[in-house]
C-alpha positions in Angstrom: -17.4 -27.5 19.4 -14.6 -24.5 19.2 -15.6 -20.7 19.4 -15.2 -18.9 16.3 -13.7 -15.2 16.1 -16.7 -12.9 16.4 -14.9 -9.7 15.3 -15.0 -11.6 11.9 -18.3 -11.6 12.1 -18.6 -7.5 11.6 -16.9 -6.9 8.3 -19.1 -6.1 5.3 -20.2 -7.7 2.8 -16.8 -8.7 1.5 -12.9 -7.3 1.0 -13.3 -5.2 -1.5 -11.4 -6.5 -4.6 -13.2 -9.9 -4.3 -16.5 -8.3 -4.9 -15.1 -6.5 -7.9 -13.6 -10.0 -9.4 -17.4 -11.3 -8.7 -19.2 -8.3 -10.4 -16.8 -8.8 -13.4 -17.4 -12.4 -13.7 -20.7 -11.9 -13.8 -20.3 -9.5 -16.8 -18.4 -12.1 -18.7 -20.6 -15.1 -18.4 -23.7 -12.9 -19.7 -21.4 -11.2 -22.1 -19.0 -13.5 -24.1 -18.1 -10.7 -26.7 -17.8 -7.9 -24.0 -15.5 -10.4 -22.2 -13.2 -10.5 -25.1 -12.9 -7.0 -24.9 -11.9 -6.8 -21.0 -9.7 -4.7 -19.7 -8.1 -4.7 -16.3 -7.7 -1.3 -14.5 -8.8 -2.3 -11.2 -6.7 -3.7 -8.9 -3.4 -2.6 -8.6 -1.1 -5.3 -9.8 1.9 -5.5 -11.9 2.0 -6.8 -15.4 5.6 -6.3 -16.7 7.9 -8.7 -16.5 10.3 -9.2 -13.5 13.8 -7.2 -13.4 16.3 -9.7 -15.3 18.9 -8.6 -12.4 16.5 -9.8 -10.1 15.6 -12.8 -12.6 19.2 -13.6 -12.6 20.0 -13.3 -8.9 16.9 -16.2 -7.9 18.0 -18.5 -10.1 21.5 -18.4 -8.9 20.2 -18.7 -5.1 18.1 -21.6 -6.8 21.0 -23.3 -8.1 22.8 -22.6 -4.6 20.0 -24.8 -3.0 20.8 -27.6 -5.2 24.5 -28.2 -4.1 25.0 -29.5 -0.6 28.0 -27.2 0.1 25.7 -24.1 -0.1 22.2 -25.5 0.7 20.5 -23.1 3.3 17.6 -24.2 5.4 15.6 -21.9 8.0 16.6 -17.9 7.4 16.8 -15.5 10.1 13.4 -14.9 11.0 13.9 -11.2 10.5 15.5 -11.4 7.2 19.2 -12.3 5.9 22.0 -9.4 6.8 22.8 -9.4 3.3 19.5 -7.6 2.5 18.6 -5.9 5.6 21.9 -4.0 5.5 21.4 -3.2 1.9 18.2 -1.6 2.3 19.2 -0.2 5.4 22.4 1.4 3.7 20.6 2.6 0.5 17.4 3.4 1.5 18.2 5.1 4.6 21.6 5.8 5.4 22.6 6.9 2.0 19.7 9.9 2.4 21.2 10.6 5.8 18.3 8.7 7.6 20.5 6.6 10.8 18.8 3.6 10.7 20.4 0.8 11.7 20.4 -2.8 9.7 18.5 -4.6 12.5 15.8 -2.2 12.4 14.9 -3.8 9.5 12.7 -6.3 9.3 11.9 -8.5 6.2 8.5 -10.0 5.1 5.9 -11.3 2.6 4.5 -7.3 1.5 3.8 -4.6 3.1 -0.2 -5.7 3.0 0.8 -8.5 5.5 2.9 -6.4 7.8 -0.4 -3.8 8.0 -2.0 -6.7 9.8 1.1 -8.0 11.9 1.7 -4.8 13.0 -1.5 -5.1 15.3 0.3 -8.3 17.0 2.1 -6.0 19.3 -0.4 -2.9 19.8 -3.1 -2.8 22.3 -6.9 -3.0 21.5 -7.3 0.0 23.8 -5.7 2.1 21.2 -7.7 5.0 19.5 -6.9 4.2 15.7 -7.5 6.9 13.0 -7.3 5.8 9.4 -7.8 8.1 6.2 -11.1 8.4 4.3 -10.7 6.9 1.5 -8.5 4.5 2.6 -6.8 1.1 1.6 -9.4 -1.1 3.2 -6.8 -3.7 4.5 -6.2 -0.9 7.3 -9.9 -1.2 8.5 -10.4 -4.5 8.0 -7.2 -6.1 10.0 -8.1 -3.8 13.0 -12.0 -4.9 13.2 -10.5 -8.9 12.7 -8.8 -8.0 15.9 -10.9 -6.5 17.7 -10.2 -3.1 17.7 -13.5 -1.5 16.6 -17.4 -1.6 17.3 -19.8 -2.7 14.6 -20.6 -1.0 11.3 -22.5 1.6 10.4 -25.0 1.9 7.9 -22.2 3.7 5.6 -19.9 1.0 5.7 -17.6 3.1 8.4 -17.3 1.4 12.1 -17.6 2.8 15.5 -14.7 3.1 17.3 -12.1 4.1 14.6 -11.6 8.0 13.7 -11.8 8.8 9.9 -9.5 11.4 8.5 -11.3 13.1 5.3 -9.8 13.4 2.2 -11.2 15.5 0.0 -10.8 17.6 -3.1 -11.0 20.5 -0.7 -7.7 19.5 1.2 -6.0 17.9 -1.9 -6.8 14.8 -0.1 -4.0 14.8 2.7 -5.7 15.0 6.1 -4.7 17.5 8.4 -4.2 16.3 12.2 -7.1 16.7 14.1 -7.7 18.2 17.5 -8.5 15.4 19.7 -6.1 13.0 21.1 -5.3 9.5 18.8 -3.4 6.9 19.7 -2.2 5.3 16.3 -2.5 6.7 13.1 -2.3 5.4 9.3 -0.9 7.5 7.0 -0.3 6.3 3.1 1.8 8.3 0.9 2.2 8.4 -2.1 -1.3 7.4 -1.5 -3.5 4.6 -2.5 -6.4 4.9 -3.8 -6.3 8.7 -4.5 -2.6 9.6 -6.2 -1.8 11.9 -3.6 1.7 12.8 -2.2 2.3 14.8 1.2 4.3 18.0 1.4 7.2 18.1 3.8 5.2 20.5 5.8 2.0 18.5 5.8 4.2 15.5 7.1 5.9 18.0 9.9 2.5 18.6 11.0 1.7 15.0 11.7 4.8 14.3 13.4 4.8 17.5 15.7 1.1 16.4 16.2 2.3 12.7 17.2 5.0 14.2 20.0 1.9 16.5 21.1 -0.1 13.8 21.6 1.9 10.6 22.4 0.8 9.4 19.3 2.5 6.2 16.8 2.6 6.7 12.9 2.1 3.9 10.8 3.4 5.6 7.7 3.0 3.3 4.9 5.4 4.4 1.9 4.7 0.8 -1.1 4.6 3.9 -3.7 7.3 6.1 -3.2 9.7 4.9 -5.7 7.2 6.7 -8.1 7.9 10.0 -6.2 9.6 12.2 -9.2 9.0 15.6 -7.3 12.2 16.2 -5.5 10.3 18.4 -3.1 8.4 15.4 -1.7 9.8 13.2 0.4 10.2 9.3 0.1 10.1 8.5 4.0 8.5 9.7 7.2 12.3 9.5 8.9 13.2 12.4 6.6 11.3 14.1 9.0 12.9 15.6 12.0 11.7 13.7 15.2 10.0 11.3 13.1 12.4 8.1 14.6 10.7 8.5 18.0 7.4 8.1 16.8 6.9 6.5 13.6 7.4 2.9 12.0 7.6 2.8 8.3 6.1 0.1 6.1 8.0 -0.8 2.4 7.0 -3.4 -0.5 9.3 -4.5 -3.5 5.9 -5.5 -5.1 5.2 -2.1 -7.1 9.0 -0.9 -8.1 10.3 -4.4 -8.8 7.2 -6.6 -9.8 7.6 -8.5 -6.7 3.5 -9.0 -6.7 3.5 -12.6 -6.9 7.4 -13.1 -5.6 6.2 -11.4 -2.0 8.8 -9.2 -0.4 8.5 -6.2 1.6 10.0 -4.4 4.7 9.5 -2.6 7.8 10.9 0.3 9.8 10.6 -0.4 13.2 12.9 2.0 14.7 14.6 1.1 18.1 13.6 4.4 19.8 9.8 3.9 19.0 7.9 3.5 22.6 4.7 2.4 23.5 2.9 2.7 26.6 1.5 -0.5 29.4 -1.3 -0.3 31.2 1.0 0.7 34.6 2.3 3.4 32.8 6.1 2.7 31.7 7.2 3.3 28.2 9.0 0.6 26.4 10.2 0.3 22.8 8.2 -2.1 20.4 11.5 -3.5 18.8 11.9 -6.4 20.5 8.2 -7.1 20.4 8.3 -7.0 17.0 11.5 -9.3 16.9 9.8 -11.8 19.2 6.6 -11.8 16.8 8.7 -12.6 14.2 10.8 -15.4 15.8 7.7 -16.8 16.9 5.2 -16.5 14.2 7.4 -16.7 11.2 10.4 -18.0 9.1 10.7 -15.0 7.0 10.6 -14.8 2.9 11.9 -17.8 1.1 16.1 -17.2 0.0 15.8 -16.6 -3.3 13.1 -14.1 -3.2 15.8 -12.2 -0.9 18.2 -12.6 -3.7 16.1 -11.1 -6.1 15.2 -8.1 -4.2 19.2 -7.6 -2.8 19.6 -7.2 -6.6 16.7 -4.4 -7.2 19.8 -2.0 -5.4 22.4 -3.2 -8.1 23.6 -0.7 -10.8 21.8 -2.5 -13.2 18.9 -3.7 -11.0 18.1 0.4 -9.9 18.3 1.1 -14.0 15.8 -1.7 -14.4 13.3 -0.8 -11.9 13.5 3.0 -13.1 12.5 1.7 -16.5 9.5 0.0 -14.9 8.3 2.6 -13.1 9.0 5.0 -15.6 6.2 2.6 -18.3 3.9 2.4 -15.2 3.6 6.7 -15.3 3.8 6.7 -19.0 0.5 5.0 -18.6 -0.8 7.3 -15.6 -0.5 10.2 -18.2 -1.9 8.3 -20.9 -4.9 7.9 -18.5 -4.9 11.1 -16.5 -5.2 12.9 -20.2 -7.9 10.7 -21.2 -10.2 11.1 -18.1 -9.7 14.5 -18.7 -10.1 15.0 -22.3 -13.7 13.0 -21.7 -14.7 15.9 -19.4 -13.9 14.2 -16.5 -12.2 15.5 -13.1 -9.3 13.5 -12.1 -6.5 13.5 -9.6 -3.3 12.0 -9.4 -1.4 10.0 -11.6 1.9 12.3 -11.2 3.6 11.0 -8.4 1.8 7.7 -8.1 0.5 5.1 -10.5 -3.1 5.3 -9.6 -5.5 8.3 -10.9 -8.6 9.2 -9.0 -11.2 10.2 -10.7 -14.6 12.2 -9.8 -18.1 10.6 -11.2 -20.2 12.1 -13.8 -23.7 13.6 -13.3 -24.3 12.6 -10.1 -23.7 8.8 -10.9 -22.5 6.7 -7.8 -19.4 5.0 -7.7 -21.0 0.9 -8.2 -23.1 2.5 -10.7 -19.7 3.9 -12.7 -18.1 0.7 -12.2 -21.0 -1.1 -14.0 -21.0 1.9 -16.9 -17.6 1.1 -17.3 -17.8 -2.5 -17.2 -21.4 -2.2 -19.5 -19.7 0.2 -22.0 -16.2 0.4 -22.2 -15.8 -3.1 -21.0 -13.0 -1.8 -18.7 -12.7 -2.5 -15.5 -12.1 0.5 -12.6 -12.7 0.4 -8.9 -15.0 2.1 -7.1 -14.1 5.0 -4.6 -17.2 3.4 -2.4 -15.0 0.5 -1.5 -12.4 2.6 0.2 -14.8 4.4 2.2 -17.4 7.3 2.8 -15.2 9.5 0.9 -14.8 7.2 -1.8 -18.2 7.5 -3.0 -18.8 9.7 -5.8 -15.0 8.4 -6.9 -13.3 5.8 -9.0 -9.5 4.7 -9.2 -8.0 4.0 -12.4 -4.7 1.9 -12.1 -1.8 2.6 -14.4 -0.3 -1.0 -13.5 -1.2 -2.5 -17.2 0.3 -2.5 -20.6 1.1 0.6 -23.0 -1.3 -0.9 -25.6 -4.0 -1.6 -23.0 -3.6 1.9 -21.7 -3.9 3.3 -25.3 -7.2 1.3 -25.6 -8.7 2.8 -22.3 -7.5 6.1 -23.9 -9.3 5.2 -26.9 -12.7 3.8 -25.4 -12.8 7.1 -23.3 -13.7 9.2 -26.3 -16.8 6.8 -26.7 -18.1 7.8 -23.0 -21.7 8.9 -23.2 
Protein backbone atom coordinates (compact mmCIF):
# COMPACT_ATOMS: atom_id res chain seq x y z
CA UNK A 1 0.00 0.00 0.00
CA UNK A 2 1.28 3.48 -0.90
CA UNK A 3 2.04 6.00 1.83
CA UNK A 4 0.21 9.32 1.87
CA UNK A 5 1.60 12.78 2.51
CA UNK A 6 0.83 13.12 6.21
CA UNK A 7 1.33 16.86 6.11
CA UNK A 8 -2.19 17.09 4.70
CA UNK A 9 -3.48 15.59 7.92
CA UNK A 10 -2.24 18.68 9.78
CA UNK A 11 -4.59 20.94 7.83
CA UNK A 12 -7.54 22.39 9.69
CA UNK A 13 -11.12 21.22 9.09
CA UNK A 14 -11.28 22.66 5.60
CA UNK A 15 -10.13 25.46 3.36
CA UNK A 16 -12.03 28.61 4.31
CA UNK A 17 -14.17 29.03 1.22
CA UNK A 18 -15.46 25.45 1.01
CA UNK A 19 -16.56 25.86 4.65
CA UNK A 20 -18.37 29.07 3.74
CA UNK A 21 -20.01 27.25 0.83
CA UNK A 22 -21.10 24.41 3.10
CA UNK A 23 -22.84 26.76 5.55
CA UNK A 24 -24.50 28.66 2.73
CA UNK A 25 -25.75 25.44 1.18
CA UNK A 26 -27.24 24.28 4.46
CA UNK A 27 -28.96 27.64 4.94
CA UNK A 28 -30.44 27.53 1.44
CA UNK A 29 -31.77 24.02 1.95
CA UNK A 30 -33.43 25.01 5.23
CA UNK A 31 -34.69 28.45 4.06
CA UNK A 32 -35.83 28.37 0.42
CA UNK A 33 -37.19 31.93 0.56
CA UNK A 34 -33.95 33.23 1.98
CA UNK A 35 -32.08 31.39 -0.73
CA UNK A 36 -33.98 33.34 -3.40
CA UNK A 37 -32.81 36.64 -1.84
CA UNK A 38 -29.23 35.52 -1.29
CA UNK A 39 -26.48 37.92 -2.34
CA UNK A 40 -22.89 36.69 -2.22
CA UNK A 41 -20.27 39.16 -1.05
CA UNK A 42 -17.90 36.51 0.27
CA UNK A 43 -15.47 34.94 -2.16
CA UNK A 44 -13.54 37.45 -4.26
CA UNK A 45 -14.79 36.21 -7.62
CA UNK A 46 -15.47 38.69 -10.39
CA UNK A 47 -18.98 38.97 -11.82
CA UNK A 48 -18.77 41.22 -14.88
CA UNK A 49 -18.15 40.02 -18.47
CA UNK A 50 -14.65 39.85 -19.87
CA UNK A 51 -13.30 42.96 -21.64
CA UNK A 52 -14.28 42.94 -25.31
CA UNK A 53 -10.65 43.28 -26.39
CA UNK A 54 -9.78 40.02 -24.62
CA UNK A 55 -12.81 38.20 -26.02
CA UNK A 56 -11.98 39.21 -29.59
CA UNK A 57 -8.33 38.25 -29.18
CA UNK A 58 -9.24 34.82 -27.81
CA UNK A 59 -11.70 34.24 -30.67
CA UNK A 60 -8.98 35.08 -33.20
CA UNK A 61 -6.61 32.71 -31.39
CA UNK A 62 -9.14 29.89 -31.52
CA UNK A 63 -9.67 30.52 -35.24
CA UNK A 64 -5.89 30.22 -35.71
CA UNK A 65 -6.01 26.79 -34.08
CA UNK A 66 -8.58 25.72 -36.67
CA UNK A 67 -6.14 25.96 -39.59
CA UNK A 68 -3.09 23.81 -40.21
CA UNK A 69 -0.90 26.73 -41.25
CA UNK A 70 -1.57 28.69 -38.04
CA UNK A 71 -2.14 25.78 -35.64
CA UNK A 72 -0.05 25.71 -32.45
CA UNK A 73 0.63 22.70 -30.24
CA UNK A 74 2.82 22.80 -27.16
CA UNK A 75 3.86 26.33 -26.36
CA UNK A 76 6.91 27.52 -24.42
CA UNK A 77 6.62 26.25 -20.84
CA UNK A 78 7.44 29.70 -19.43
CA UNK A 79 4.86 31.42 -21.65
CA UNK A 80 4.78 32.86 -25.16
CA UNK A 81 7.29 35.60 -25.90
CA UNK A 82 4.57 37.95 -27.16
CA UNK A 83 2.99 38.06 -23.69
CA UNK A 84 6.20 37.98 -21.64
CA UNK A 85 7.67 40.89 -23.57
CA UNK A 86 4.44 42.90 -23.33
CA UNK A 87 4.28 42.44 -19.55
CA UNK A 88 7.95 43.26 -19.03
CA UNK A 89 7.66 46.42 -21.10
CA UNK A 90 4.28 47.78 -20.04
CA UNK A 91 4.21 46.83 -16.35
CA UNK A 92 7.87 47.33 -15.57
CA UNK A 93 10.22 48.95 -18.09
CA UNK A 94 7.70 51.71 -18.87
CA UNK A 95 7.86 52.44 -15.11
CA UNK A 96 11.67 52.47 -15.11
CA UNK A 97 11.96 49.02 -13.55
CA UNK A 98 14.61 46.90 -15.26
CA UNK A 99 12.86 43.58 -15.82
CA UNK A 100 13.90 41.36 -18.75
CA UNK A 101 11.40 39.44 -20.85
CA UNK A 102 12.77 36.10 -19.63
CA UNK A 103 12.26 37.11 -15.98
CA UNK A 104 8.48 36.88 -16.60
CA UNK A 105 6.92 33.43 -16.16
CA UNK A 106 3.32 32.97 -17.32
CA UNK A 107 1.16 30.76 -15.10
CA UNK A 108 -2.44 29.76 -14.51
CA UNK A 109 -2.81 32.28 -11.68
CA UNK A 110 -1.03 33.82 -8.70
CA UNK A 111 -2.88 31.55 -6.25
CA UNK A 112 -1.26 28.58 -7.94
CA UNK A 113 2.16 30.23 -7.97
CA UNK A 114 1.94 30.73 -4.19
CA UNK A 115 2.20 26.96 -3.93
CA UNK A 116 4.43 26.29 -6.92
CA UNK A 117 7.18 28.57 -5.60
CA UNK A 118 7.77 26.21 -2.68
CA UNK A 119 9.08 23.62 -5.16
CA UNK A 120 12.36 25.53 -5.36
CA UNK A 121 12.65 26.66 -1.72
CA UNK A 122 14.01 24.54 1.13
CA UNK A 123 11.93 23.12 3.97
CA UNK A 124 14.29 24.62 6.56
CA UNK A 125 13.31 28.22 5.78
CA UNK A 126 11.78 30.23 8.62
CA UNK A 127 8.55 31.43 7.03
CA UNK A 128 6.57 34.52 8.03
CA UNK A 129 3.07 35.47 6.96
CA UNK A 130 0.83 38.44 7.78
CA UNK A 131 -2.02 37.77 10.19
CA UNK A 132 -4.76 37.98 8.99
CA UNK A 133 -3.53 36.22 5.88
CA UNK A 134 -4.67 34.81 2.55
CA UNK A 135 -5.05 31.14 3.60
CA UNK A 136 -3.14 29.76 0.62
CA UNK A 137 0.17 31.11 1.98
CA UNK A 138 -0.20 29.03 5.12
CA UNK A 139 -1.85 25.91 3.74
CA UNK A 140 0.68 25.39 0.95
CA UNK A 141 3.51 25.52 3.48
CA UNK A 142 1.68 22.98 5.63
CA UNK A 143 1.22 20.69 2.62
CA UNK A 144 4.91 21.00 1.77
CA UNK A 145 5.97 19.96 5.27
CA UNK A 146 7.34 23.35 6.31
CA UNK A 147 5.36 23.58 9.58
CA UNK A 148 4.67 21.78 12.78
CA UNK A 149 1.18 20.80 13.97
CA UNK A 150 -1.73 23.20 14.28
CA UNK A 151 -2.36 25.07 17.53
CA UNK A 152 -5.78 25.55 19.14
CA UNK A 153 -6.19 29.00 17.59
CA UNK A 154 -5.66 27.59 14.09
CA UNK A 155 -2.08 28.85 13.70
CA UNK A 156 0.79 26.46 13.03
CA UNK A 157 4.01 25.79 14.84
CA UNK A 158 6.97 26.69 12.69
CA UNK A 159 5.32 29.73 11.04
CA UNK A 160 6.03 33.25 12.26
CA UNK A 161 2.91 35.42 12.26
CA UNK A 162 3.17 39.17 11.64
CA UNK A 163 0.28 40.88 13.45
CA UNK A 164 -1.79 43.23 11.28
CA UNK A 165 -4.11 45.31 13.45
CA UNK A 166 -6.00 48.57 13.27
CA UNK A 167 -3.20 50.06 15.39
CA UNK A 168 -0.64 49.52 12.61
CA UNK A 169 -3.16 50.13 9.79
CA UNK A 170 -2.96 46.41 9.00
CA UNK A 171 0.59 46.78 7.65
CA UNK A 172 3.14 44.68 9.60
CA UNK A 173 6.48 46.07 10.68
CA UNK A 174 9.66 44.01 10.20
CA UNK A 175 10.47 42.08 13.39
CA UNK A 176 13.76 42.12 15.25
CA UNK A 177 14.48 38.46 14.64
CA UNK A 178 15.72 36.85 11.47
CA UNK A 179 13.29 35.34 8.96
CA UNK A 180 14.12 33.59 5.69
CA UNK A 181 10.92 33.89 3.63
CA UNK A 182 8.34 36.64 4.13
CA UNK A 183 4.96 36.78 2.37
CA UNK A 184 3.59 40.28 1.75
CA UNK A 185 0.35 41.15 -0.05
CA UNK A 186 -0.55 44.72 -1.05
CA UNK A 187 -3.20 45.87 -1.71
CA UNK A 188 -4.03 43.36 0.95
CA UNK A 189 -6.42 40.47 0.89
CA UNK A 190 -8.40 40.40 3.20
CA UNK A 191 -7.99 43.79 4.90
CA UNK A 192 -7.85 46.08 1.87
CA UNK A 193 -4.81 47.84 3.36
CA UNK A 194 -2.03 49.31 1.22
CA UNK A 195 1.64 49.79 2.08
CA UNK A 196 3.41 53.11 1.59
CA UNK A 197 6.76 53.48 -0.12
CA UNK A 198 8.39 54.02 3.29
CA UNK A 199 6.82 50.86 4.71
CA UNK A 200 7.93 48.73 1.77
CA UNK A 201 11.40 50.27 1.97
CA UNK A 202 11.69 49.07 5.56
CA UNK A 203 10.90 45.54 4.39
CA UNK A 204 13.46 45.67 1.59
CA UNK A 205 16.06 46.99 4.04
CA UNK A 206 15.13 44.17 6.43
CA UNK A 207 15.54 41.59 3.65
CA UNK A 208 19.04 42.84 2.87
CA UNK A 209 20.03 43.01 6.52
CA UNK A 210 18.83 39.48 7.29
CA UNK A 211 19.43 37.89 3.89
CA UNK A 212 15.71 37.20 3.56
CA UNK A 213 13.49 36.66 0.52
CA UNK A 214 10.26 38.66 0.07
CA UNK A 215 7.40 36.98 -1.77
CA UNK A 216 5.27 39.93 -2.86
CA UNK A 217 1.68 39.24 -3.96
CA UNK A 218 0.51 42.18 -6.10
CA UNK A 219 -2.62 40.55 -7.51
CA UNK A 220 -4.69 43.68 -6.74
CA UNK A 221 -2.20 46.37 -7.82
CA UNK A 222 -4.54 47.61 -10.58
CA UNK A 223 -6.94 48.86 -7.89
CA UNK A 224 -4.48 51.39 -6.49
CA UNK A 225 -5.68 54.94 -7.21
CA UNK A 226 -3.38 56.82 -4.84
CA UNK A 227 -0.34 57.96 -6.89
CA UNK A 228 1.88 57.76 -3.80
CA UNK A 229 1.30 54.02 -3.30
CA UNK A 230 3.73 51.68 -5.13
CA UNK A 231 2.23 49.17 -7.57
CA UNK A 232 5.27 46.89 -7.44
CA UNK A 233 7.83 45.91 -4.83
CA UNK A 234 10.43 46.55 -7.53
CA UNK A 235 9.74 50.28 -7.32
CA UNK A 236 11.76 50.11 -4.10
CA UNK A 237 15.55 50.38 -4.59
CA UNK A 238 17.26 47.09 -3.82
CA UNK A 239 14.15 44.93 -4.25
CA UNK A 240 15.43 43.28 -7.44
CA UNK A 241 17.98 41.44 -5.29
CA UNK A 242 15.59 40.19 -2.60
CA UNK A 243 12.03 39.88 -3.94
CA UNK A 244 9.80 37.78 -6.18
CA UNK A 245 6.52 39.28 -7.38
CA UNK A 246 3.25 37.49 -8.16
CA UNK A 247 0.55 39.03 -10.34
CA UNK A 248 -2.73 37.96 -11.89
CA UNK A 249 -5.11 38.91 -14.68
CA UNK A 250 -8.01 37.59 -12.60
CA UNK A 251 -8.97 40.80 -10.84
CA UNK A 252 -8.12 43.40 -13.48
CA UNK A 253 -9.21 41.54 -16.63
CA UNK A 254 -11.79 39.27 -15.00
CA UNK A 255 -9.76 36.13 -15.77
CA UNK A 256 -10.78 34.12 -12.68
CA UNK A 257 -12.23 31.47 -14.99
CA UNK A 258 -9.80 31.92 -17.87
CA UNK A 259 -6.75 31.42 -15.59
CA UNK A 260 -3.71 33.48 -16.44
CA UNK A 261 -1.18 35.25 -14.26
CA UNK A 262 2.57 35.57 -13.94
CA UNK A 263 5.55 35.57 -11.61
CA UNK A 264 8.47 37.98 -11.89
CA UNK A 265 11.65 36.10 -10.99
CA UNK A 266 14.68 38.44 -11.20
CA UNK A 267 17.95 36.77 -12.11
CA UNK A 268 19.57 38.73 -9.27
CA UNK A 269 17.60 36.90 -6.53
CA UNK A 270 19.79 34.36 -4.75
CA UNK A 271 19.25 31.63 -2.16
CA UNK A 272 21.76 29.59 -0.23
CA UNK A 273 22.64 25.90 -0.15
CA UNK A 274 23.55 23.71 2.83
CA UNK A 275 27.24 24.13 2.04
CA UNK A 276 27.04 27.92 1.98
CA UNK A 277 26.90 28.61 -1.76
CA UNK A 278 24.64 31.44 -2.99
CA UNK A 279 22.86 30.49 -6.20
CA UNK A 280 20.23 32.23 -8.37
CA UNK A 281 16.66 30.99 -8.16
CA UNK A 282 15.85 31.89 -11.77
CA UNK A 283 17.34 28.70 -13.35
CA UNK A 284 15.55 26.54 -10.77
CA UNK A 285 12.24 28.25 -11.47
CA UNK A 286 12.73 27.79 -15.20
CA UNK A 287 13.60 24.12 -14.67
CA UNK A 288 10.51 23.68 -12.51
CA UNK A 289 8.25 25.02 -15.27
CA UNK A 290 9.98 23.01 -17.97
CA UNK A 291 9.39 19.82 -16.00
CA UNK A 292 5.97 20.32 -14.44
CA UNK A 293 4.01 22.44 -16.89
CA UNK A 294 3.14 23.13 -20.49
CA UNK A 295 2.12 26.68 -19.59
CA UNK A 296 -1.25 28.35 -20.21
CA UNK A 297 -3.53 27.83 -23.22
CA UNK A 298 -2.64 29.94 -26.26
CA UNK A 299 -6.05 31.69 -26.47
CA UNK A 300 -5.79 32.75 -22.82
CA UNK A 301 -2.36 34.25 -23.37
CA UNK A 302 -3.60 36.15 -26.42
CA UNK A 303 -6.51 37.43 -24.32
CA UNK A 304 -4.11 38.61 -21.61
CA UNK A 305 -1.94 40.36 -24.20
CA UNK A 306 -5.02 42.22 -25.49
CA UNK A 307 -5.60 43.74 -22.03
CA UNK A 308 -2.53 45.90 -22.69
CA UNK A 309 -3.91 47.35 -25.94
CA UNK A 310 -5.38 50.87 -25.93
CA UNK A 311 -8.93 49.50 -25.97
CA UNK A 312 -8.07 46.78 -23.51
CA UNK A 313 -6.71 49.25 -21.00
CA UNK A 314 -9.84 51.40 -21.27
CA UNK A 315 -12.02 48.35 -20.66
CA UNK A 316 -9.91 47.21 -17.70
CA UNK A 317 -10.18 50.69 -16.16
CA UNK A 318 -13.94 50.56 -16.63
CA UNK A 319 -14.10 47.20 -14.81
CA UNK A 320 -12.00 48.51 -11.93
CA UNK A 321 -14.10 51.68 -11.70
CA UNK A 322 -17.20 49.51 -11.48
CA UNK A 323 -15.89 47.36 -8.64
CA UNK A 324 -14.44 50.31 -6.76
CA UNK A 325 -17.80 52.06 -7.10
CA UNK A 326 -19.30 49.02 -5.40
CA UNK A 327 -16.63 49.22 -2.70
CA UNK A 328 -17.61 52.79 -1.89
CA UNK A 329 -21.30 51.88 -1.71
CA UNK A 330 -20.59 48.96 0.63
CA UNK A 331 -18.08 50.76 2.85
CA UNK A 332 -20.43 53.73 3.24
CA UNK A 333 -23.29 51.38 4.08
CA UNK A 334 -21.26 49.63 6.76
CA UNK A 335 -20.32 52.98 8.26
CA UNK A 336 -23.91 54.21 8.17
CA UNK A 337 -24.92 51.04 10.04
CA UNK A 338 -22.53 52.04 12.83
CA UNK A 339 -19.82 49.55 11.92
CA UNK A 340 -16.12 50.40 11.83
CA UNK A 341 -14.87 49.74 8.30
CA UNK A 342 -11.41 49.70 6.70
CA UNK A 343 -10.14 49.23 3.14
CA UNK A 344 -12.33 49.68 0.08
CA UNK A 345 -10.32 52.68 -1.20
CA UNK A 346 -7.31 51.22 -3.04
CA UNK A 347 -8.61 47.67 -2.89
CA UNK A 348 -11.89 45.85 -3.64
CA UNK A 349 -12.29 44.52 -0.09
CA UNK A 350 -13.89 46.13 2.94
CA UNK A 351 -12.66 44.89 6.33
CA UNK A 352 -15.33 45.43 9.00
CA UNK A 353 -15.19 45.10 12.78
CA UNK A 354 -17.94 42.91 14.20
CA UNK A 355 -20.34 44.66 16.62
CA UNK A 356 -21.20 43.79 20.20
CA UNK A 357 -18.33 41.38 20.71
CA UNK A 358 -19.64 38.87 18.17
CA UNK A 359 -17.19 36.35 16.79
CA UNK A 360 -16.62 36.52 13.06
CA UNK A 361 -18.49 33.24 12.43
CA UNK A 362 -21.38 34.46 14.59
CA UNK A 363 -21.47 37.58 12.42
CA UNK A 364 -21.37 35.40 9.31
CA UNK A 365 -24.40 33.45 10.52
CA UNK A 366 -26.21 36.63 11.51
CA UNK A 367 -25.65 38.30 8.13
CA UNK A 368 -26.76 35.13 6.38
CA UNK A 369 -29.87 34.71 8.54
CA UNK A 370 -31.02 38.32 8.92
CA UNK A 371 -29.86 39.94 5.68
CA UNK A 372 -29.42 36.91 3.40
CA UNK A 373 -25.96 38.25 2.56
CA UNK A 374 -22.82 36.10 2.43
CA UNK A 375 -19.64 37.66 3.82
CA UNK A 376 -16.33 36.06 4.80
CA UNK A 377 -15.55 35.62 8.51
CA UNK A 378 -12.24 37.12 9.53
CA UNK A 379 -11.28 34.12 11.66
CA UNK A 380 -10.82 32.17 8.45
CA UNK A 381 -7.84 34.40 7.67
CA UNK A 382 -6.02 33.86 10.96
CA UNK A 383 -6.14 34.61 14.68
CA UNK A 384 -5.89 38.37 14.15
CA UNK A 385 -8.90 38.19 11.84
CA UNK A 386 -11.18 37.25 14.71
CA UNK A 387 -13.63 40.04 15.39
CA UNK A 388 -13.73 41.17 11.74
CA UNK A 389 -15.40 40.15 8.51
CA UNK A 390 -14.62 40.82 4.86
CA UNK A 391 -17.05 42.18 2.28
CA UNK A 392 -16.14 41.69 -1.37
CA UNK A 393 -16.97 44.43 -3.88
CA UNK A 394 -16.99 41.95 -6.75
CA UNK A 395 -20.65 42.10 -7.69
CA UNK A 396 -23.20 43.92 -9.82
CA UNK A 397 -24.01 47.50 -8.84
CA UNK A 398 -27.61 46.42 -8.31
CA UNK A 399 -26.53 43.82 -5.75
CA UNK A 400 -24.16 46.22 -4.02
CA UNK A 401 -26.91 48.80 -3.63
CA UNK A 402 -29.33 46.16 -2.39
CA UNK A 403 -26.83 45.01 0.23
CA UNK A 404 -26.46 48.65 1.28
CA UNK A 405 -30.24 48.90 1.74
CA UNK A 406 -30.29 45.71 3.79
CA UNK A 407 -27.52 47.03 6.05
CA UNK A 408 -29.98 49.68 7.21
CA UNK A 409 -32.14 46.94 8.73
CA UNK A 410 -29.28 45.30 10.64
CA UNK A 411 -30.23 45.20 14.31
